N, C-alpha and C positions, 0 to 999 in steps of 0.2 A: 575424451571425456574421462574425468577422474573417478574412483569409485563413488566419490560421492556426489557425481554427477555434475557438478559445475566446480571449476577451480579458479584461481585468482586471475590467471590469463584469461578464462574466458572474460572474464568483467572488464579486463582491459580491453579485450577486442571488441565488445560491446560497445564501450566508452568511443574507442575509434570511430566506431559503423552512427554514433549520434553524434560526434563531433559536427556543429554546425547545422545541425538539424534538432537537437533535442536544446534547450535553455540550461546555462549554468547557472542555477537559482541561487539568491543572495545567501549569507549566513548572517544572521541578525545574534545580537544578545541582549541581556536587559540586567542592569544594575538591581532594579527591584527582584527580579527574579533569582538573581544568585543570593540574595538577601536572606530570601524566604527559604533556598534550599541549603545554604552553606555552600553552595559549588560553584564553579564557572561555567556556565551552560551557554553552549554556540547552538543555535537552529540553524539547522539545513531547511530553507522554508521551499520545499516542493509545489507550497500554494501558487508560488508564481512559474510552476513550468507551465509548458503547453499542456493546453485542457485543463489547468488548474490542479495539476495530479501528479504523482510519480508514477501513474500506471502508463503514462507515453512511452517512457523509457523502453519499458520490456515490450512493450506491443511492437513499437518503432522498429525495436532488434528482432524480434521474431519475424514479422512480416518482411521487413527488409531480405531475409534471408530466403524465402520460399522461394522455390524453382517454376519458371514461366509458366506450367501445366497447371499448377495450383491457383497462382495470380489470376489466369485466367476464368478458372471455375467461381471465383470469390471466396468470401472467408466469412464467416461468422461466427458470432460470439452472445455467450450468455452473462450480464455482468448487471449487477443495480444502478451500475454510473459511471464512475470514474474509469474500470477497464472499457467498457463501452464507447466512452470518449476517446480513450487513448486508442483503441483498433479501428474508430470510423477516421480519426484522424490520420494516422497511419496510413491506414486504406486509400485514403484522401491522395493524401502526398505521392504514394505509391502507385496511385493508377489502377485500384485493385475493388472491383464491387464488395460491398459490405450488408450482411444481414446482422439487426443487432435484436437479441432477444432480449427484455428488461422485466423484472417481477412489476407487476400493477401497483406497488405501493412505492415505488421507487421514488426520489424527489423530482416534480416536474423539471426543475431546472435543470437536472443533469439530462432526462428525458429531451427537452426543449435543444439543450447544447447539443446531444449527440445528431438529433434532426438536424441542426444546423452543421454537422459536417459533412451532410451527404448521405447517412447512413438509412436503410429502411430498417424502422423501428418496429418491433411487434411484442406484444406482453404475455406475460404467464402471472399465474398464481402461486405465489411465492411457499403457501401453506400448504401445497397439494401437489406441486411441479418441480421437478428436480432441472434444475439449470443444464446439466449434461443429457439427462433427457431431451428437453426442449429442443436443444442446440440441435442433436442429430438428427431430429424430425424434420426441423428446417433445410438442413443440410443434405440431406438423401434425395430429392428431386434432382439438384443441379448437382450432385458431388462437391459441393463447396468445403472448403478446406474449415476446419474449428478451431480457432484461436482458444487456448487455454488461459485461463485468468491467471492464474499461478503457481500450477504443478507440471513447470516446462524448465527445462534448461533455459533455452534461449530469453523466456521471461524474467526467469530469476536471475539469469547474468544482466538482463538491461536495468533490473531494478536497483541491481549494487551498484551501478554508477553513480547516483546520489549520494553513498556514503565513499564511492572513492573519490569526489569529488571535496567532500567534507574533510578526508582524512589528509589529500594533500593542501588544502588549503586552511587546515588548522590542526598541526602533527601535535603530536603527543597525547591523544586523548587518553584518558584512561574508561572511560565508559560511554557508549553509545547504546541509545534507544531508540527502538523503533515501536510504532505500533503495528498489531498480531491480527491478521485475518485468515488468511489462506496458507502464508506462509512466506510467497513470493519475496516480499521487500525484508524479511527478517533473514531469510536465507541468503539473497544476494548481499546484504548488508555485513552478515556475517563472514562469507568469505570474501569481501574487499577488505573489512576490518582486519581479518586476521592475516591476510597476504601483507598489510601496509604495519599492523603494530600488533605483533601474537599476544601480548599480556593484556591486550586491552578486555574488560569484563562487557559481554554482551546482553541486552535485555529486551524481550518482547512483551507487549503489553497488550492486555483483551479484556473487556465489559466482563463484570464479575457474573453477568448473567448470559455470556456469549463463552464460556469457560472452555471450549474442546480442547484446546491446548494444554491448559491445567490437568485437565482430567485424563487426557491420552499420556501425555508425559509420565504420570504418576502410574498410571495402567502399563505403562512399558510399550504399547500399541495405540493406533489410531482408533481413538471412541468419537462417533456420531452422535452428536445432541439433538433435541427438537430445536425446531427454527427458534433462533434467540430473540428475547425482546429486549431492543438497545437502541438508547439515541443514534449509537454511531453505527451508520446503515452500511460502512464499509467495511466490516469486520464483522458480519451478521453470517460468518460461514459455520457450517455445521460439522465440517471433519476438518483435520488438515490433511494437506495435501501427503502423498505417497514418497514422492522425494524432497520434497520439501521438510517432511517432519524428519526425514534420515539426516539433512544437512542441519538445523535447528537443534536437533539432539547431538550433534556428534562437536558444532561450533560455537553454540549461543550457550553464555552461561546459565538465564532460568528464565521463566516465563512470571509474569505475574500480573494482578488484576485490580482493576478500579471499577469504582460504582458509577453511573450516569451521573450523579448531582457530582461528583468529582471530574468528571468530565466537562460539565456544564460551567463550573466555577474555572477550570482552566480557559475554555472557550474564551469565557468573558473579560478573565485577565489578558490575553494575548490580543482581544480588540480592542480592551478599553485602556490597556497600560503601555502595550508592544505594537500598538495602532497596524496590527495584522491581523486576516481575517483567515480562521481555519474551521475547516467543519469539523464536526465532533472527533471522526476517527481521527484527523490530524493533531487535535489537541489531546489524546489521551497519553503520549509520553510526557505531556507537561505536567498531566494530572497526575501522572504515577511518581513526577518528582516531587510536585509541592504538598503531596498528602505521605510521603515519608514510606512508598510503596517499592523504593530502589535503595538496596542496603548501602551504607557505606559510601555515599558521597560526599560528605563535608571534603572541603579542602580539595576535591578532585575537578579534572575537565572534563566536562560531558557534552558529549554530541547528541542532540535530539531531531532525528527525522520528522518533519511537519509535511504529514503525507500528502495532504489537500487542501484545498481552499473552496469548495463549490457545496457550500452551505444553501440550504434551500432559503431566500430571505424572509419567508414567516416563521420559519425554526429558531434561526437568528434572533428575529426582534423578538419571538417569545422568551429565547434564554436571555437576552441583553436583559429583559425588562422581569426577570422571575417570573412569567406566566408560564413556563412550559414545566 
C-alpha cells in the first residue's frame, strides 16, 4: 500500500479481478446536455452495473480477497441499499453466507433486491443507531467478517475501476465528477484519474443538506453532522471516512454542493431526454453541471460517474410528475 492507502496499481489489480464478473457499463452522451452546460459530457452509466450500481465493484473486489476462514464465518454489512445489494450478490457468487443491516427507511425496492440475492436482511433505526455499531452486534455471535461500505482500500480500489474504464474509453478528459457520500467512489476515481491523466480536475458533489465533506475540508478534519435530510439516500453519510478523507484531500480538486431541487431536475432530464433511469444520488453530478456548480467547464471534456439507478418507483413517479 502507498502512503495514501491505495495506488493506481491497486485499481488496475481490481479491474483484473473484476474482468468477466462486473459489467463494462456504457458511456452515453447528450447533445442537449452539452448545450446546457457548454461542455462535452460523457456519462459513465453505472446504473447498468450488476445490482444497478457501482457498489458491486468494490464489494466483489473485497470479498474475493477474503481468506477461507473469513468466508466460512460469513459476512455482515450495514447499508441503505446499494452496498447492501453489492455485498449480497458478491457473497452469493462466492458462496459466502451474508447478513445485511438496512435502515428502516431504506427504499423498499433496495430491500427487496437485497433479499432476492439471498441475504439475511435485518433493519435498524437510522436516527438512533450507528451502522458500525449494529454491524458489530450482528457479527459478534458467529465472528462474521464486517464488510466496510467505503473506508477500506479494497473497496476504494474496486470503485475506482469505473473511472478507469471511462478514462480508457474516453481519453483526454479535462474534468471528472462523481457523487460523494462516504468517499469510496471519489477516492477510487481520483486515484484512477490521476494515474491516467495527472492534470485532470476531479470533483465530488454532495447535497447541501448533507455537506459533511464541505465542512470537513474547511475545518481540515473530519466533521460529523446530524443525520442529513436529502432525497439522495445513497449519500446520507454523517462523516467522511478516515482513509477516504486523506485520499480525497490529496488528489481531488474540490467538493461542491447541490440542492435537492437541482437533483430532481437532473433526474428528470436524464429520464426524459437521455432515456436512462438514475437514482437521485446518481443524478447529483449532472445537477452540479446543470446549475454551474463545477467551475470552468465551458469547452471542456467532462466525465460523469452515474453511480446507480435503483430509485424507488413511487419516488421516481413523484419526481417526474413534480409531486415530490
